[in-house]
C-alpha positions in Angstrom: -9.3 -75.2 1.9 -8.0 -77.9 3.9 -8.0 -81.2 3.1 -10.6 -83.9 3.4 -8.5 -86.4 4.1 -4.6 -87.9 4.4 -4.8 -89.4 1.1 -5.3 -85.6 -0.3 -2.8 -84.0 1.7 -0.2 -86.1 0.8 -1.9 -85.7 -2.7 -0.8 -82.1 -2.4 2.6 -82.5 -1.0 3.6 -84.7 -3.7 2.9 -82.2 -6.3 4.7 -78.9 -4.5 7.4 -80.6 -3.8 10.4 -80.3 -6.7 12.1 -83.2 -6.4 9.0 -84.8 -7.8 8.8 -83.2 -10.9 13.0 -83.2 -11.6 11.6 -87.4 -11.6 8.2 -86.9 -13.9 10.5 -84.9 -16.2 13.7 -87.4 -16.1 11.5 -90.5 -16.9 9.6 -88.1 -19.4 12.6 -87.5 -21.5 14.0 -91.4 -21.3 10.3 -92.5 -22.4 10.5 -89.6 -24.9 14.3 -89.4 -26.5 14.8 -86.4 -25.3 18.1 -85.5 -24.3 19.4 -83.9 -20.8 19.6 -80.5 -21.2 22.7 -79.5 -19.3 21.1 -76.2 -18.1 18.2 -77.9 -16.3 20.0 -79.5 -12.8 22.5 -76.6 -12.6 22.3 -74.5 -9.4 20.4 -71.4 -9.3 20.6 -68.0 -6.8 18.1 -68.8 -4.1 20.3 -72.1 -3.4 22.7 -69.7 -2.0 20.6 -67.0 0.0 20.6 -67.1 3.5 18.5 -69.2 5.0 17.8 -68.4 9.4 18.0 -71.5 12.2 15.1 -71.8 14.0 16.9 -70.4 16.7 17.3 -67.1 14.7 13.9 -66.8 13.5 12.6 -67.3 17.2 14.9 -64.3 18.4 13.3 -61.8 15.6 9.8 -62.6 16.2 10.9 -62.4 20.4 12.1 -58.5 19.3 9.5 -58.3 17.1 6.5 -59.3 19.7 8.2 -57.3 22.7 8.5 -54.2 20.3 4.8 -54.3 19.4 3.8 -54.9 22.6 5.7 -51.7 23.7 4.6 -49.6 21.1 0.5 -50.8 22.1 1.1 -49.5 25.5 2.5 -46.4 24.2 6.1 -47.0 25.4 8.7 -45.7 22.3 10.0 -48.6 20.0 13.1 -50.0 19.7 13.8 -51.0 16.9 11.7 -47.8 14.9 14.7 -46.7 13.3 15.7 -50.0 11.9 12.5 -50.7 10.0 11.3 -47.6 7.1 
């Protein structure tokens, strides 16, 4: 369901952002006198995963699109050996 207003959209974007949750966690710890956990802000494996650029995403989409078009019109797929 799409947001009904711009305010609602901003609200959902704010609640889904990791930076906002880090900020709230730090404020909560300061207010309640809880010491920082040294393992909280460590790097995670997801930071080192491959992140394709927009150009790479476009090229991949183009290859898959034309391969699908070929199969739709009865031609042999070129990428069938890569995806199983």
